[in-house]
C-alpha positions, 0 to 999 in steps of 0.5 A: 517614590512609589514602586509600580506593581509588576504585572506577571506574564500571561500563563501559557499552556500546551493548548495555547501553543497549538497542541491539544493533549485531550484531543489526542487522548480522545483519538486513542479511545476512538481507535481502540475498538477498531484496533481490537478487531484486528487482534490475532494470536501472538499479541501480548500488548498493544495500543496504549503502552510505550511499546507493543509486544508480539510473540513470534508464532510457534511452528517455525523451525527458522523463522525470519522476520520481514519488515517494510515501510511506506506512505500514501504519497500525494494521493493524500492531497486529493483526499484532503481536497475531497474530504475523503479520509476513510480509505487512505488508511487501507492504502497505507497498510497495503503498500507495506503488507504487499511488499513483504508478501513478495518474500513469502512473508505473512504479515503479523503486525502493523504500526502507523505514524500520523502527523498533523499541524492541528489534530482533527479527531473526526478525520483522524478517527476515519483514517485510523478506521481505514488502517484497521480495515486494511489490517483486517484484510491482511490478517495482521494486528494493528498493534501500535502507532504514534499521533504527532501534533506539530503546530506550524509543520502542516497546513490546516486540514492536512496530515501525513501518514507512514506505516510499518509492517512486520511479517514472518517466513520460514527461512527455507521458504523465502521467495527470492526469485533465484529459482526463476528460469526461462519458460516460466510463466508470469501471471498478473493479478488485477489492481483496483486502480492507480493504487498509491502511485503516480498521483503527482502526474494524476494531479497534474492532469486534473489541474492542467485539464481543469477536470471535474472530479464529479464527472462520470467515467463508465458509470462511476464518479471519477473521484471514486475511481481515483481514490479507490484504495490499493488492493491487498493480496495477502490472503489469496497469495498466502493460500496459493503458496500452500498449494503451488510453488511460487518462484517470484513475486513483484508488487507493482508500485512506483516504477510500474511493470518495467521497473518492479518486475526486474527486482525479482529477476537475475541479471540474465533473465528478461520478462516478456509482457504481452500488453494485450493480455489483459484489459486496460481499465478505463481509468488508465485509458482516460488518464492517457488520453487527458494527459497525452501520456506515451505508452512507455511513460504509462508502463513506468509510472502506473500499474496499468491494471496489474497490481501484483505479478507472480512467476510460476513454472509453466506446468503450474500456471493453469492451477495457479490461475484457477485457485486465484480466481476461486479466491476472488482475484482476476488473473491473467497470463501476461507473459513469460520469462526468457533469456536476456540478450545483451543490452536488452531491458529486463522487462519488455512490454509489447 
C-alpha cells in the first residue's frame, strides 16, 4: 500500500498574526526628528534603546524628583470619529506636566505609551508629533516610549494613550499648601476649553441631541472648540515662581473647581470662589444649555474656563496677575481663602 505524502502546514509569520514589525520600525524613524527638537541638557540617551538616561540637573542642593502619569480619556473617541490625531498628544503631555507643576516641579522628561490593534503609521506619527509639541511647550524632553500593537485588543482605527512625566524641585521649595492662610487670594488662569475632562458627558450630550459638530459657535466650528488641546501652564508659572512666592497650585481636571482646589488646602480652610469673576467660555454655556446641566454638576465635572488655580498672599496678588498677563496668560482674581465652618464644603462657588 502506497503511503500518502504529508502536506506541511502553512508557514506563518508575526505579520500573519496581525503585528507588523516593519511598521513599528517606520514609526520610530518618523518620530525621531520630533523627539530631537525636545532635547534639553541632561539627556544622555533617548529614543531607540531599552531605557532612557537623564542626568539630574546641577545646582540643586536637595533635588526631589516628582512624577505623574495620566491619559487622554474618552476625548480620544471624538478624535477617532473626526479623524483628528494631531492635538491629542498635547493633551497627553499637559495632563501630567500640569499635575507635577502644582508641586513646584520643573518637568525634565516625558515618556509615552501608544497601544493599538493594528498600527497605522500615519495617524500614530501625528499623535507622537503632538506629544513632541506638548513637550516643547513644557520645556521637557521626549526621552522614550513604547508602541504596542495588539491584534484583537482594540477596534479598527482606535488606540489608547498613556503618558509619564518626571520633574525636579528643590526640597525647600516644594509647594504643598501648608503656608496657605485665611485672607490669601485665589487666582484663576484661563483654560483652552474642556481640556481632557468630562468627555463622557460631552459625548452623551452630542449623541442624545444629535449635534452636528460642523455647526458653528461664536464663529468657530464646534469640533474645533471641543477638540482644543489642554493648555500647558509650565513656563509662565515657573517664571512666576522666581519672582512671587506661590502658596498653592491646583490643576483643574476631573472634579472641576470644587474637588481639585481642596487638594491643596488643610482641612480647616475653605476656598470661596466668585463664579462671576471670570467670563464663562461659550463652549460651557452651550454644553449647559444642550444638556440642561445643573450649575453644581458643571462645577464638579468641567473646569468652566479655569484650568489652573494659584494661591498667593494678598500683597502679592496684583504683581502675580501682572506678570502672568505679560507672559500671555488670561488671569482673574476669582476668590479668597477663609476659615472653614463646621460642615462647610472646602470649595464654595457662589
